[in-house]
N, CA, C and O of each residue as an XYZ file, in Angstrom:
752
protein
N     -70.674   -143.281   -110.428
C     -71.784   -143.007   -111.086
C     -73.119   -143.190   -110.515
O     -73.466   -144.359   -110.347
N     -73.975   -142.218   -110.169
C     -75.113   -142.494   -109.153
C     -76.087   -142.913   -110.332
O     -76.214   -142.489   -111.480
N     -76.789   -144.004   -109.539
C     -78.297   -144.558   -110.420
C     -79.397   -143.997   -110.797
O     -80.253   -144.712   -110.276
N     -79.916   -143.199   -111.354
C     -81.123   -142.003   -111.300
C     -82.046   -142.828   -111.967
O     -81.814   -143.542   -112.943
N     -83.486   -142.624   -111.159
C     -84.373   -143.314   -111.990
C     -84.656   -142.425   -112.992
O     -84.628   -141.219   -113.241
N     -85.004   -143.729   -113.582
C     -85.392   -142.653   -115.445
C     -86.860   -141.825   -115.489
O     -87.991   -142.039   -115.054
N     -86.167   -140.706   -116.301
C     -87.038   -139.752   -116.489
C     -88.180   -139.788   -116.807
O     -88.373   -139.944   -118.012
N     -89.396   -139.666   -115.910
C     -90.862   -139.551   -116.213
C     -91.260   -138.613   -117.366
O     -91.328   -137.398   -117.183
N     -91.578   -139.305   -118.811
C     -92.187   -138.617   -119.729
C     -93.144   -137.618   -119.413
O     -93.851   -137.712   -118.410
N     -93.229   -136.397   -120.431
C     -94.119   -135.220   -120.462
C     -95.518   -135.844   -120.361
O     -95.760   -136.713   -121.199
N     -96.488   -135.542   -119.464
C     -97.908   -135.388   -119.750
C     -98.436   -134.285   -119.211
O     -97.977   -133.867   -118.148
N     -99.710   -133.494   -119.991
C    -100.129   -132.290   -119.155
C    -100.832   -132.720   -118.031
O    -101.212   -131.839   -117.259
N    -101.171   -134.262   -117.685
C    -101.980   -134.341   -116.673
C    -101.441   -134.722   -115.103
O    -102.062   -135.263   -114.188
N    -100.024   -134.220   -115.153
C     -99.122   -134.191   -113.698
C     -98.637   -132.977   -113.370
O     -98.472   -132.107   -114.225
N     -98.461   -132.866   -112.563
C     -97.940   -131.193   -111.379
C     -96.660   -131.390   -111.934
O     -96.151   -132.411   -112.395
N     -96.127   -129.989   -111.790
C     -94.670   -129.988   -112.156
C     -94.123   -129.037   -111.178
O     -94.817   -128.108   -110.768
N     -92.564   -129.272   -110.669
C     -91.902   -128.674   -109.738
C     -90.942   -128.093   -110.776
O     -90.711   -128.612   -111.868
N     -90.339   -126.814   -110.256
C     -88.959   -126.399   -110.729
C     -87.822   -126.643   -110.468
O     -87.522   -126.661   -109.274
N     -86.982   -126.865   -111.283
C     -85.933   -127.216   -111.373
C     -84.797   -126.415   -110.998
O     -83.678   -126.852   -110.728
N     -85.088   -125.454   -110.999
C     -84.018   -124.068   -110.478
C     -84.872   -122.897   -110.536
O     -86.070   -122.814   -110.805
N     -83.835   -121.813   -110.164
C     -84.689   -120.491   -110.118
C     -85.233   -120.304   -111.601
O     -84.615   -120.703   -112.588
N     -86.695   -119.528   -111.654
C     -87.275   -119.612   -112.662
C     -88.591   -118.635   -112.568
O     -89.459   -118.808   -111.713
N     -88.631   -117.718   -113.425
C     -89.440   -116.546   -113.097
C     -90.794   -116.662   -114.323
O     -90.560   -116.510   -115.522
N     -91.569   -116.821   -114.027
C     -92.775   -117.073   -115.564
C     -94.178   -116.334   -115.128
O     -94.858   -116.564   -114.128
N     -94.323   -115.733   -115.787
C     -95.911   -115.076   -115.681
C     -95.744   -113.759   -114.574
O     -96.685   -113.162   -114.050
N     -94.272   -113.479   -114.369
C     -94.124   -112.595   -113.274
C     -94.038   -113.156   -112.024
O     -93.678   -112.460   -111.074
N     -94.314   -114.305   -111.890
C     -93.992   -115.085   -110.589
C     -92.142   -115.638   -110.392
O     -91.494   -116.353   -111.157
N     -91.863   -115.225   -109.567
C     -90.332   -116.112   -109.086
C     -90.611   -117.778   -108.028
O     -90.863   -117.992   -106.842
N     -90.414   -118.565   -109.122
C     -90.305   -119.760   -108.695
C     -88.690   -120.254   -107.893
O     -87.716   -120.416   -108.628
N     -88.595   -120.396   -106.833
C     -87.571   -121.795   -106.460
C     -87.201   -122.888   -106.556
O     -88.112   -123.708   -106.677
N     -86.008   -123.351   -106.554
C     -85.651   -124.885   -107.023
C     -86.976   -125.850   -105.849
O     -87.000   -125.605   -104.643
N     -87.757   -126.685   -106.367
C     -88.791   -127.363   -106.064
C     -90.088   -127.172   -105.476
O     -90.772   -127.973   -104.839
N     -90.341   -125.827   -105.836
C     -91.456   -124.868   -106.096
C     -92.735   -125.500   -106.829
O     -92.574   -125.701   -108.033
N     -93.974   -125.841   -106.289
C     -95.008   -126.211   -107.640
C     -94.998   -125.178   -108.277
O     -94.906   -124.088   -107.712
N     -95.099   -125.319   -109.690
C     -95.360   -124.551   -111.038
C     -96.601   -124.339   -111.137
O     -97.155   -125.401   -110.852
N     -97.477   -123.434   -111.422
C     -98.851   -123.210   -112.190
C     -98.370   -122.774   -113.643
O     -97.631   -121.891   -114.077
N     -99.110   -123.773   -114.179
C     -98.467   -123.950   -115.683
C     -99.977   -123.840   -116.403
O    -100.101   -124.023   -117.614
N    -101.187   -123.500   -115.474
C    -102.259   -123.152   -116.365
C    -102.504   -121.960   -117.086
O    -103.152   -122.251   -118.092
N    -102.286   -120.814   -117.022
C    -102.090   -120.024   -118.156
C    -101.430   -120.240   -119.530
O    -101.655   -119.512   -120.497
N    -100.507   -121.413   -119.542
C     -99.892   -121.549   -120.629
C    -100.414   -123.069   -121.275
O    -100.718   -124.162   -120.797
N    -100.320   -122.390   -122.817
C    -100.602   -123.532   -123.740
C     -99.511   -124.978   -123.276
O     -98.538   -124.934   -122.523
N    -100.242   -126.567   -124.238
C     -99.529   -127.461   -123.613
C     -98.007   -127.431   -124.484
O     -97.049   -128.097   -124.090
N     -97.960   -126.740   -125.459
C     -96.800   -126.592   -126.131
C     -95.337   -126.295   -125.698
O     -94.212   -126.776   -125.836
N     -96.269   -124.717   -124.798
C     -95.061   -124.071   -124.269
C     -94.331   -124.787   -123.036
O     -93.142   -124.700   -122.730
N     -95.711   -125.779   -122.179
C     -95.225   -126.329   -120.831
C     -94.126   -127.712   -121.596
O     -93.061   -128.116   -121.130
N     -94.665   -128.084   -122.577
C     -93.833   -129.167   -123.340
C     -92.341   -128.677   -123.259
O     -91.522   -129.269   -122.555
N     -92.044   -127.645   -123.959
C     -90.862   -126.744   -124.079
C     -90.062   -126.788   -123.048
O     -88.982   -127.378   -123.082
N     -90.640   -125.988   -121.735
C     -90.518   -126.187   -120.628
C     -89.829   -127.370   -120.023
O     -88.698   -127.427   -119.540
N     -90.857   -128.424   -120.163
C     -90.134   -129.550   -119.554
C     -88.845   -130.326   -120.460
O     -88.353   -131.301   -119.892
N     -88.315   -129.986   -121.720
C     -87.962   -130.632   -122.450
C     -86.690   -129.551   -122.545
O     -85.576   -129.971   -122.859
N     -86.869   -128.424   -122.317
C     -85.290   -127.735   -121.528
C     -84.971   -127.533   -120.186
O     -84.227   -126.759   -119.584
N     -85.897   -128.628   -119.811
C     -85.536   -129.122   -118.106
C     -85.459   -127.722   -117.182
O     -84.610   -127.423   -116.342
N     -86.578   -127.006   -117.603
C     -86.528   -126.099   -116.459
C     -87.647   -126.490   -115.488
O     -87.601   -125.948   -114.384
N     -88.778   -127.465   -115.764
C     -89.832   -127.770   -114.620
C     -89.425   -129.456   -114.957
O     -88.825   -129.908   -115.932
N     -89.921   -130.079   -113.916
C     -89.982   -131.469   -114.129
C     -91.090   -132.230   -113.443
O     -91.481   -131.603   -112.459
N     -91.575   -133.096   -113.585
C     -92.910   -134.019   -112.887
C     -92.526   -133.870   -111.569
O     -91.376   -134.054   -111.172
N     -93.931   -133.375   -110.537
C     -94.056   -133.837   -109.334
C     -94.341   -135.253   -108.779
O     -95.389   -135.844   -109.037
N     -93.422   -135.736   -108.055
C     -93.312   -137.357   -107.694
C     -93.664   -137.999   -106.330
O     -92.516   -138.165   -105.919
N     -94.193   -138.314   -105.677
C     -94.500   -138.821   -104.425
C     -93.544   -139.494   -103.573
O     -92.731   -139.881   -104.413
N     -93.195   -139.810   -102.667
C     -92.226   -140.768   -101.837
C     -91.584   -142.104   -102.827
O     -90.477   -142.304   -103.326
N     -92.884   -142.878   -102.819
C     -92.455   -143.610   -104.331
C     -91.881   -143.485   -105.119
O     -91.325   -144.468   -105.607
N     -91.693   -142.114   -105.707
C     -91.062   -141.914   -107.185
C     -92.309   -141.753   -108.269
O     -92.012   -141.386   -109.405
N     -93.726   -142.024   -107.938
C     -94.633   -142.085   -108.656
C     -94.935   -140.532   -108.913
O     -94.750   -139.646   -108.079
N     -95.490   -140.337   -110.360
C     -95.881   -138.785   -110.625
C     -97.370   -138.461   -109.597
O     -98.066   -139.278   -108.995
N     -97.491   -137.116   -109.680
C     -98.411   -136.836   -108.886
C     -99.468   -135.977   -109.977
O     -98.886   -135.221   -110.755
N    -100.725   -136.036   -110.060
C    -101.670   -136.208   -111.063
C    -101.983   -134.705   -110.674
O    -101.795   -134.590   -109.463
N    -102.477   -133.248   -111.365
C    -103.113   -132.805   -110.800
C    -104.490   -133.042   -110.463
O    -104.963   -134.169   -110.609
N    -105.360   -131.831   -109.911
C    -106.607   -132.107   -109.356
C    -107.607   -132.096   -110.171
O    -107.929   -131.016   -110.666
N    -108.466   -133.508   -110.562
C    -109.512   -133.272   -111.543
C    -110.242   -133.544   -110.748
O    -110.413   -134.231   -109.742
N    -111.031   -132.278   -111.934
C    -112.430   -131.887   -111.471
C    -113.561   -133.131   -111.337
O    -113.371   -133.985   -112.203
N    -114.603   -133.396   -110.515
C    -115.580   -134.402   -110.497
C    -116.609   -134.024   -111.275
O    -116.689   -132.849   -111.633
N    -117.463   -134.874   -111.618
C    -118.532   -134.438   -112.092
C    -119.305   -133.588   -111.247
O    -119.090   -132.397   -111.471
N    -119.973   -133.773   -110.524
C    -120.401   -132.902   -109.237
C    -119.884   -131.850   -109.493
O    -120.539   -131.055   -110.167
N    -118.528   -131.483   -109.041
C    -118.114   -130.600   -109.091
C    -118.293   -129.383   -110.427
O    -118.289   -128.167   -110.236
N    -118.422   -129.966   -111.589
C    -118.555   -129.313   -112.670
C    -120.063   -128.951   -112.849
O    -120.460   -127.974   -113.484
N    -120.973   -130.000   -112.113
C    -122.060   -129.363   -112.601
C    -122.470   -128.445   -111.620
O    -123.491   -127.891   -112.025
N    -122.045   -127.924   -110.220
C    -122.085   -127.557   -109.445
C    -121.875   -125.780   -110.184
O    -122.621   -124.802   -110.118
N    -120.546   -125.974   -110.846
C    -119.727   -124.793   -110.986
C    -120.624   -124.175   -112.385
O    -120.705   -122.966   -112.602
N    -121.273   -125.236   -113.282
C    -121.814   -124.768   -114.274
C    -123.331   -124.505   -113.848
O    -124.035   -124.061   -114.755
N    -123.793   -124.659   -112.919
C    -125.242   -124.258   -111.947
C    -125.009   -122.720   -111.763
O    -125.782   -121.835   -112.130
N    -123.813   -122.560   -111.133
C    -123.806   -121.158   -110.272
C    -123.165   -120.008   -111.998
O    -123.015   -118.789   -112.079
N    -122.998   -120.866   -112.842
C    -122.548   -120.010   -113.951
C    -123.966   -119.552   -114.309
O    -124.351   -118.390   -114.177
N    -124.739   -120.607   -114.794
C    -125.888   -120.281   -115.020
C    -126.464   -119.238   -114.761
O    -126.565   -118.274   -115.519
N    -127.168   -119.394   -112.967
C    -127.632   -118.457   -112.295
C    -127.117   -116.916   -112.272
O    -127.833   -115.927   -112.110
N    -125.348   -116.944   -112.524
C    -125.092   -115.396   -112.195
C    -125.769   -115.001   -113.949
O    -126.374   -113.986   -114.295
N    -125.421   -116.102   -114.708
C    -125.753   -115.155   -116.160
C    -127.194   -114.692   -115.705
O    -127.256   -113.463   -115.704
N    -128.095   -115.158   -115.409
C    -129.200   -115.101   -115.633
C    -129.850   -113.675   -115.182
O    -130.670   -112.919   -115.702
N    -128.768   -113.659   -113.434
C    -129.027   -112.519   -113.303
C    -128.627   -111.207   -113.925
O    -129.270   -110.159   -113.868
N    -127.344   -111.434   -114.597
C    -126.435   -110.441   -114.959
C    -127.839   -110.034   -116.320
O    -128.228   -108.869   -116.389
N    -128.544   -111.281   -117.427
C    -129.446   -111.079   -118.184
C    -130.567   -110.316   -117.606
O    -131.352   -109.883   -118.449
N    -130.828   -110.050   -116.395
C    -132.057   -110.159   -115.916
C    -131.939   -108.287   -115.591
O    -132.721   -107.424   -115.989
N    -130.968   -108.150   -114.936
C    -130.350   -106.828   -114.510
C    -129.788   -105.893   -116.001
O    -129.623   -104.673   -115.973
N    -129.646   -106.412   -116.747
C    -129.248   -105.696   -118.159
C    -130.927   -105.189   -118.916
O    -131.346   -104.146   -119.417
N    -131.474   -106.463   -118.673
C    -133.133   -106.243   -119.368
C    -133.439   -104.480   -118.595
O    -133.552   -103.412   -119.198
N    -133.498   -104.734   -117.163
C    -134.420   -103.910   -116.181
C    -133.663   -102.280   -116.607
O    -134.286   -101.220   -116.667
N    -132.081   -102.481   -116.879
C    -131.430   -101.330   -116.854
C    -132.194   -100.954   -118.374
O    -133.037   -100.069   -118.232
N    -132.084   -101.357   -119.503
C    -132.805   -101.371   -120.598
C    -133.865   -100.661   -120.748
O    -133.941    -99.782   -121.607
N    -135.203   -101.075   -119.594
C    -136.127   -100.619   -119.549
C    -136.230    -99.271   -119.161
O    -137.116    -98.508   -119.546
N    -135.248    -98.969   -118.338
C    -135.362    -97.549   -117.318
C    -134.782    -97.103   -118.514
O    -135.716    -96.549   -119.093
N    -133.657    -97.011   -119.312
C    -133.093    -96.330   -120.363
C    -134.228    -95.528   -121.117
O    -134.510    -94.330   -121.110
N    -134.740    -96.540   -121.723
C    -135.836    -96.328   -122.821
C    -136.775    -95.492   -122.373
O    -137.044    -94.501   -123.053
N    -137.408    -95.721   -121.221
C    -138.635    -94.987   -120.457
C    -137.726    -93.385   -120.184
O    -138.400    -92.361   -120.284
N    -136.407    -93.271   -119.892
C    -135.930    -92.457   -119.490
C    -135.790    -91.545   -121.515
O    -136.430    -90.561   -121.888
N    -134.902    -92.248   -122.235
C    -135.299    -91.690   -123.541
C    -136.762    -91.461   -123.750
O    -137.030    -90.270   -123.910
N    -137.638    -92.164   -123.786
C    -139.068    -91.719   -124.373
C    -139.278    -90.193   -123.651
O    -139.434    -89.127   -124.247
N    -139.232    -90.429   -122.120
C    -139.501    -89.035   -121.243
C    -138.725    -87.491   -121.908
O    -139.265    -86.389   -122.003
N    -137.071    -87.947   -122.366
C    -136.228    -87.039   -122.680
C    -137.074    -86.349   -124.380
O    -137.734    -85.354   -124.678
N    -136.702    -87.212   -124.892
C    -138.098    -87.318   -126.560
C    -138.987    -86.436   -126.220
O    -138.772    -85.238   -126.400
N    -140.343    -86.979   -125.573
C    -141.278    -85.915   -125.249
C    -141.001    -84.634   -124.768
O    -141.588    -83.664   -125.248
N    -139.918    -84.477   -123.599
C    -139.619    -83.088   -123.320
C    -139.121    -82.192   -124.466
O    -139.522    -81.033   -124.566
N    -138.407    -82.633   -125.170
C    -137.769    -82.146   -126.576
C    -138.734    -81.701   -127.595
O    -138.578    -80.637   -128.194
N    -139.815    -82.559   -127.823
C    -141.081    -82.414   -128.506
C    -141.697    -81.087   -128.165
O    -141.622    -80.041   -128.810
N    -142.346    -81.331   -126.987
C    -142.882    -79.990   -126.413
C    -142.059    -78.922   -126.431
O    -142.556    -77.976   -127.043
N    -140.696    -78.666   -125.870
C    -139.979    -77.172   -126.024
C    -139.933    -76.595   -127.933
O    -139.886    -75.473   -128.437
N    -139.970    -77.837   -128.463
C    -140.036    -77.121   -129.481
C    -141.219    -76.854   -130.423
O    -141.045    -76.264   -131.490
N    -142.486    -77.315   -130.002
C    -143.610    -77.181   -130.252
C    -143.852    -75.511   -129.670
O    -144.463    -74.541   -130.116
N    -143.018    -75.772   -128.432
C    -143.378    -73.859   -127.895
C    -142.482    -72.965   -128.686
O    -142.931    -71.947   -129.212
N    -141.544    -73.225   -128.760
C    -140.666    -72.281   -129.268
C    -141.075    -71.711   -131.086
O    -140.966    -70.626   -131.657
N    -141.744    -73.569   -131.672
C    -142.302    -73.224   -132.856
C    -143.517    -71.983   -132.696
O    -143.597    -71.203   -133.645
N    -144.434    -71.786   -131.557
C    -145.518    -71.077   -131.309
C    -144.827    -69.649   -131.094
O    -145.061    -68.694   -131.834
N    -144.338    -69.624   -130.485
C    -143.176    -68.171   -130.402
C    -142.535    -67.562   -131.625
O    -142.186    -66.386   -131.725
N    -142.407    -68.629   -132.667
C    -141.528    -68.176   -133.748
C    -142.943    -67.706   -134.618
O    -142.737    -66.912   -135.536
N    -143.923    -68.009   -134.459
C    -145.241    -67.876   -135.582
C    -145.056    -66.175   -135.233
O    -144.862    -65.452   -136.211
N    -145.108    -65.588   -133.982
C    -145.104    -64.361   -134.075
C    -144.049    -63.615   -134.448
O    -143.675    -62.842   -133.565
N    -143.626    -63.592   -135.151
C    -142.158    -63.031   -135.573
C    -142.247    -62.988   -136.972
O    -142.293    -63.988   -137.687
N    -142.277    -61.637   -137.421
C    -142.193    -61.503   -138.883
C    -140.677    -61.808   -139.641
O    -139.704    -61.066   -139.506
N    -140.689    -62.840   -140.319
C    -139.559    -62.580   -140.956
C    -139.459    -62.386   -142.184
O    -140.302    -63.032   -142.807
N    -138.645    -61.640   -142.951
C    -138.323    -61.250   -144.197
C    -137.651    -62.194   -144.821
O    -136.639    -62.875   -144.658
N    -138.785    -61.992   -145.837
C    -139.041    -63.129   -147.325
C    -137.362    -63.927   -147.713
O    -136.684    -63.094   -148.314
N    -136.845    -64.823   -147.583
C    -136.007    -65.366   -147.786
C    -135.235    -65.255   -149.567
O    -135.694    -65.242   -150.710
N    -133.930    -65.197   -148.980
C    -133.616    -64.551   -150.836
C    -133.505    -65.766   -151.503
O    -133.537    -66.729   -150.737
N    -133.377    -66.051   -152.765
C    -133.410    -67.103   -153.422
C    -131.680    -67.132   -153.614
O    -130.971    -66.131   -153.718
N    -131.265    -68.417   -153.627
C    -130.097    -68.999   -153.630
C    -129.274    -68.640   -154.787
O    -128.065    -68.419   -154.850
N    -130.137    -68.630   -155.647
C    -129.226    -68.157   -157.138
C    -130.195    -67.058   -157.786
O    -131.426    -67.064   -157.792
N    -129.363    -66.164   -158.299
C    -129.975    -65.044   -158.736
C    -131.306    -65.290   -159.983
O    -131.379    -66.359   -160.589
N    -132.174    -64.284   -160.203
C    -132.989    -65.359   -161.249
C    -131.997    -64.578   -162.577
O    -131.013    -63.839   -162.570
N    -132.848    -65.186   -163.645
C    -132.081    -64.860   -164.733
C    -132.546    -63.294   -165.487
O    -133.594    -62.651   -165.429
N    -131.531    -63.104   -166.036
C    -131.386    -61.470   -166.791
C    -130.831    -60.991   -165.685
O    -130.081    -60.167   -166.209
N    -130.566    -60.855   -164.112
C    -130.373    -59.898   -163.052
C    -128.655    -59.852   -163.158
O    -127.937    -59.002   -162.631
N    -128.238    -60.953   -163.948
C    -126.456    -60.560   -163.769
C    -126.044    -59.714   -164.630
O    -126.352    -59.825   -165.817
N    -125.232    -58.670   -164.141
C    -124.530    -57.917   -164.800
C    -123.779    -58.262   -165.896
O    -123.109    -59.278   -165.711
N    -123.675    -57.784   -166.906
C    -122.621    -58.161   -168.041
C    -121.517    -57.086   -168.105
O    -121.878    -55.969   -167.735
N    -120.316    -57.210   -168.480
C    -119.412    -56.552   -168.046
C    -119.666    -55.163   -168.846
O    -120.060    -55.217   -170.011
N    -119.458    -54.047   -168.272
C    -119.703    -52.288   -168.954
C    -119.091    -52.148   -169.675
O    -117.888    -52.202   -169.416
N    -119.440    -51.935   -170.754
C    -119.540    -51.751   -172.021
C    -119.733    -49.701   -172.371
O    -120.737    -49.046   -172.093
N    -118.650    -49.246   -172.914
C    -119.021    -47.630   -173.237
C    -118.990    -47.497   -175.060
O    -119.114    -48.318   -175.969
N    -118.796    -46.253   -175.008
C    -118.820    -46.580   -177.028
C    -117.213    -46.719   -177.308
O    -116.886    -46.973   -178.467
N    -116.097    -46.555   -176.228
C    -114.794    -46.390   -176.728
C    -114.341    -47.518   -176.350
O    -113.932    -48.218   -177.276
N    -114.237    -48.096   -174.981
C    -113.998    -48.776   -173.954
C    -115.056    -50.054   -173.113
O    -116.206    -49.983   -172.679
N    -114.082    -51.145   -173.144
C    -114.893    -52.220   -172.427
C    -113.930    -52.858   -171.412
O    -112.737    -52.604   -171.247
N    -114.576    -53.591   -170.880
C    -113.719    -54.440   -169.853
C    -114.149    -56.025   -170.285
O    -115.108    -56.529   -170.869
N    -112.616    -56.639   -169.529
C    -112.952    -58.601   -170.340
C    -112.499    -59.124   -169.116
O    -111.438    -58.627   -168.736
N    -112.995    -59.985   -168.385
C    -112.607    -60.717   -167.356
C    -111.002    -61.988   -168.129
O    -111.070    -62.894   -168.959
N    -110.034    -61.542   -167.505
C    -109.051    -62.392   -168.058
C    -108.453    -63.647   -167.151
O    -107.386    -64.223   -167.364
N    -109.312    -63.904   -166.188
C    -109.194    -65.274   -165.605
C    -108.578    -64.706   -164.035
O    -108.218    -63.614   -163.594
N    -108.664    -65.804   -163.613
C    -108.240    -65.514   -161.838
C    -108.656    -64.711   -160.720
O    -108.288    -64.790   -159.548
N    -109.724    -63.692   -161.415
C    -110.540    -62.766   -160.734
C    -109.671    -61.364   -161.249
O    -109.558    -60.430   -160.455
N    -109.136    -61.287   -162.464
C    -108.558    -60.497   -162.888
C    -109.335    -59.987   -164.229
O    -109.725    -60.855   -165.009
N    -109.587    -58.554   -164.541
C    -110.164    -57.554   -165.304
C    -108.932    -56.654   -166.006
O    -107.936    -56.136   -165.501
N    -109.418    -56.692   -167.357
C    -108.714    -55.542   -168.110
C    -109.614    -54.652   -169.252
O    -110.534    -55.038   -169.974
N    -109.064    -53.475   -169.145
C    -109.793    -52.710   -170.141
C    -109.275    -52.655   -171.425
O    -108.053    -52.524   -171.495
N    -109.824    -52.714   -172.324
C    -109.705    -52.580   -174.070
C    -110.289    -51.856   -174.634
O    -111.484    -51.785   -174.349
N    -109.749    -50.967   -175.703
C    -110.087    -49.685   -176.250
C    -111.255    -51.076   -177.719
O    -111.533    -52.270   -177.604
N    -111.542    -50.140   -178.768
C    -112.643    -50.717   -179.634
C    -111.745    -51.557   -180.627
O    -112.359    -52.416   -181.260
N    -110.899    -51.487   -180.776
C    -109.870    -52.340   -181.698
C    -108.988    -53.632   -180.831
O    -108.031    -54.302   -181.219
N    -109.579    -53.658   -179.794
C    -109.057    -54.485   -178.835
C    -107.809    -54.289   -177.826
O    -107.547    -54.933   -176.810
N    -107.282    -53.460   -178.276
C    -105.889    -53.029   -177.706
C    -105.706    -53.125   -176.196
O    -106.510    -52.406   -175.604
N    -104.817    -53.855   -175.343
C    -105.364    -53.811   -173.632
C    -104.960    -52.317   -173.228
O    -103.866    -51.908   -173.617
N    -105.742    -51.521   -172.506
C    -105.272    -50.222   -172.159
C    -104.925    -50.400   -170.718
O    -104.525    -49.365   -170.184
N    -104.991    -51.670   -169.808
C    -104.265    -51.675   -168.272
C    -104.140    -52.897   -168.617
O    -104.386    -53.451   -169.688
N    -103.640    -53.387   -167.398
C    -103.163    -54.474   -167.228
C    -104.220    -55.188   -166.135
O    -105.241    -54.634   -165.727
N    -103.823    -56.366   -165.790
C    -105.214    -57.080   -164.699
C    -105.148    -56.464   -163.142
O    -104.265    -56.422   -162.285
N    -106.929    -55.878   -163.239
C    -107.646    -55.198   -162.102
C    -108.641    -55.836   -161.838
O    -109.279    -56.361   -162.750
N    -109.137    -55.987   -160.146
C    -110.336    -56.166   -159.796
C    -111.341    -55.520   -160.699
O    -110.786    -54.568   -161.248
N    -112.192    -55.601   -160.962
C    -113.462    -55.487   -161.400
C    -113.705    -53.731   -161.171
O    -113.773    -52.802   -161.976
N    -113.788    -53.803   -159.759
C    -114.245    -52.107   -159.477
C    -112.689    -51.315   -160.125
O    -112.569    -50.338   -160.864
N    -111.798    -52.073   -159.585
C    -110.641    -51.043   -160.361
C    -110.641    -50.906   -161.560
O    -110.256    -49.773   -161.849
N    -110.903    -51.548   -162.478
C    -111.233    -51.957   -163.953
C    -112.267    -50.858   -164.249
O    -111.996    -49.884   -164.952
N    -113.682    -51.098   -163.573
C    -114.887    -49.967   -163.925
C    -113.932    -48.355   -163.888
O    -113.830    -47.408   -164.668
N    -113.420    -48.660   -162.684
C    -112.864    -47.031   -162.341
C    -112.060    -46.632   -163.530
O    -112.169    -45.506   -164.015
N    -111.296    -47.491   -163.981
C    -109.945    -46.911   -164.717
C    -110.816    -46.747   -166.491
O    -110.328    -46.184   -167.471
N    -111.894    -47.297   -166.423
C    -112.466    -47.371   -167.465
C    -113.178    -45.920   -167.528
O    -113.069    -45.067   -168.409
N    -113.829    -45.895   -166.510
C    -114.660    -44.550   -166.461
C    -113.934    -43.245   -167.167
O    -114.196    -42.437   -168.058
N    -112.320    -43.664   -165.761
C    -111.319    -42.293   -166.131
C    -110.622    -42.511   -167.688
O    -110.202    -41.466   -168.185
N    -110.486    -43.519   -168.352
C    -109.868    -43.813   -169.841
C    -111.418    -42.719   -170.698
O    -111.292    -41.862   -171.573
N    -112.206    -43.005   -170.295
C    -113.815    -42.147   -171.318
C    -114.060    -40.763   -170.742
O    -114.662    -39.891   -171.370
N    -113.566    -40.599   -169.516
C    -113.807    -38.871   -169.219
C    -112.451    -38.305   -170.007
O    -112.738    -37.304   -170.663
N    -111.158    -38.657   -170.104
C    -110.039    -38.069   -170.588
C    -110.304    -36.893   -171.870
O    -109.349    -36.304   -172.375
């Protein structure tokens, strides 16, 4: 039996290589290819390690190789670059807002001017007086009643003709047809 070195325990600080063919995040890895785990959570990385899909990358002496650690100077340089890019983006947004505000103001002034001109043109037009939304009190017509017959609304838009004793003379008719039927009965 071969004497294998002990397995190096998992740590996110190490670099990893594939133990066999592996496809991850749409990238195919072959045996002993460096595996990029930056998009995976620590928990998922641990699962891949425990299932022996990946192993710790070692140097010629069997020592684990650590991931590239960012120095403070590199971190400061990156932070300064990001701050500069953010300041430029903020300035561009401010300028774009000013331009949009000026354009909106000009559009509003133009629209107000057009409305004023339209109002001047409309002052010259004689419009008929507006009709009231509801008829005035007392202008609604009551059902037509004659000496011998009357019409009554029976619901659903239907009207019936009745005689003086309350006997139904017609079946349900529309109002105009009921008035016509009542007139016909009167003239008999």
